N, C-alpha and C positions, 0 to 999 in steps of 0.2 A: 504494499500500500504506499502510495506516495504521500508522505507526511508534510511536504513543503507547502501544500495548500492550506495547512492549518496554522501557519506561522502567525498570521494576524489574529486569529482566534485565541491562540495561546497568550499572545501579548495582551490582548484585551482581558483575558482571565486574570493575568498577573496584576493589571491595573485595578481590576475589580477587587481582588483580595487585598491589595495595599490600601485602597480607599476604605474598605470595610474595617480593616484592622486599625488604621489611624483614627477613623471616626469613633470606634468603640473605645480605644485607649484614651482619646480626648475626653469622652463622656465619663469614663470610669476613673480617670486619674484625679479629677477635681469635680465632683458632682455639684458642689456648691457654687462654682464659678459659672455664671450664665454665659459668658463669652465662649468658654471651652464647650459648654453644653450645646450652644447654638451651632458652633462650627462643627462639632462632632456629629450632630444631627444632620446638618447639610451634607457632610461627607458620607454619612451612612445612606442618605436618600440618593446621592449620586452613585453609590456603589450598587444600589438596587437597579437603577437605570442602566448602569454599565453591565450588570449581570444580564439584563434583558437583551441588551445589544450583543453581548457575547453569545447568548443562546441563539440569536438570529444568525450571527456570523458562523457558528459551528454548524448550524442546520444548512446554511448556504454552502459551506465547504463540504459537508457530507453529500449533498445532492449534486455536486459538481463532478461530472464524469466526462473526461476527454475522449473524443472519438477521432482518431486520425483518419483523414480521407485524402485521396489523391485527386488532384485537380490538374487537368490537362489545359495548358495555355497554348493556343494556336495563334501564330502571327506570321506576317509576310516579311521576308528578309528583302530589304530594298537593294542589297548588293547584287544578288543573283536572281531576284524576282521569283523566289520559291516560297512555298509554305512550309513552316517548321513548327514543331510542337515541343514543349518543355513540360515534363511532369514535375509538379510541385506538391509537397505534402503540406496540407492545411489541417490545423487542429480545430475541430468544431466541438461544441459542448451540447450534450443531450439535455433534454428536459427544460427547454425554454418556456414551454406552456405551463409546466408545473411551477416554475419560478414566478411567472406572472401571477398565477393564482395565489401562490404563497405570499407575495408582496401585497396583493389585493387584500387578503385576509389580515395581514399586519396593519395595513392602512385602516381597515374597518375596526380593528382593535383600538387604534389610536382615536378614531372618531367616536367609538363607544365611550372611551375614557373622557373625552371632551364633553359628551352628553351627560355623563355621570356627574362631572364637576358642575356643569350648568344647572342640572336638575337638583343637585345637592345644595347649591347656593340659593336657588328658589325656595327650597324647603326651609333652609336656615333663616332666610329673610322673613318668610311668613311666620315662622315660630317666634323669632325675636320681636317682630313688630306687633304680633298679637298680644304678647305679654313682655313688656320691656324689663320687668324685674326678674326675669328668668324663673318664674314660678310655674306651677303646673298649668297646662293649657290644653284646650281641645283642638284637634287638628281637623280642619274641614276637608272637603273633597279635593280641592286643588293642592292642599298641603300633602294629603295622603297619596294623591296621584303622582306628585313630583317625587316623593320618597320611593314609591314603588317603581317609578321609571328609573331612578338612580340605581336602585338595587338590580333591576333587570339589565341596565346598561353595563354594570360592572361584571355581571355574570356573562353577558354576551361578549364583553371584551376579553375575558379569560378564554372563552371558547374559541373566539376568532384567533387569538394568539396561538393557542395550541394547534388549531387546524393550519395556520400559517406556517408554524414550525414543521409540521408533518409534511406539508406540500413542498417546502424548501428542502427538507432532508431527502425526500423521495426514497423512502425505505424499500419500495418495490423494485428499485433499480439495483439494490445490493445483492439480489438473488442471482447467482451465476447461471449462465445459460445452460450448463450441464445439469442443473437441478430441475429445470423447468420441464414439464411434460411435453413430449413431442407429439404432435398430432399426426396420425397415420392417414388422414384424409377421408376416412370413412365416417358416414353419419350413423350414429346409433340412436 
C-alpha cells in the first residue's frame, strides 16, 4: 500500500493532537485563571474542528485509487509530412462521482450545523425575552418548533457527515478483484 498519500492526513492528526493537549494543559494547569481557561477552551474547540478535517482527509486519501492508463498522442511531423504517435502513461483517479457525492454530503452537514445554530438562537431569544429574569417559562409553538428543528438539524448533520465520510472513503473499492464473484453469463 502506498502510504505517501497519507502524509497530509498524518500531519493534520499531529496538529490535532498538539492542539488538544495544549488546550487541556492550559485549562488544567490554572483553572482559576480565566485567560488560560478561555485560551485552552478555544484551542480545544479548534482541535475538534481539526479532528473533523483530519477525518475528511483520511477518508479522501483512502478513497483515492490511481489507475494508470495509456494515452496515444497522434501528431503530424512537419519535417517529413508523416503521422507519428507517442504512447504516454497518464494517471487517472477512480471514483470522481463518489467524491462529488461525499463532498455534497459534507456540505449538507455544514449547512445543517448552520441551521442548528440559527434555530438555537431563535429558541434562546424567545426564552430570554419571554422571561428576562431567567425564571421558569412556558414555551409556545414557535419556541418548541425552533428547538425541535435545532435538534433535528444536529442529528441530520451527524448523519450527513458519516455518509460523506463513507462516500469519500469508498470502502467498496478496497475489495480486490480476485475476491469478487465472476459472472458466468448465464441467467438463473
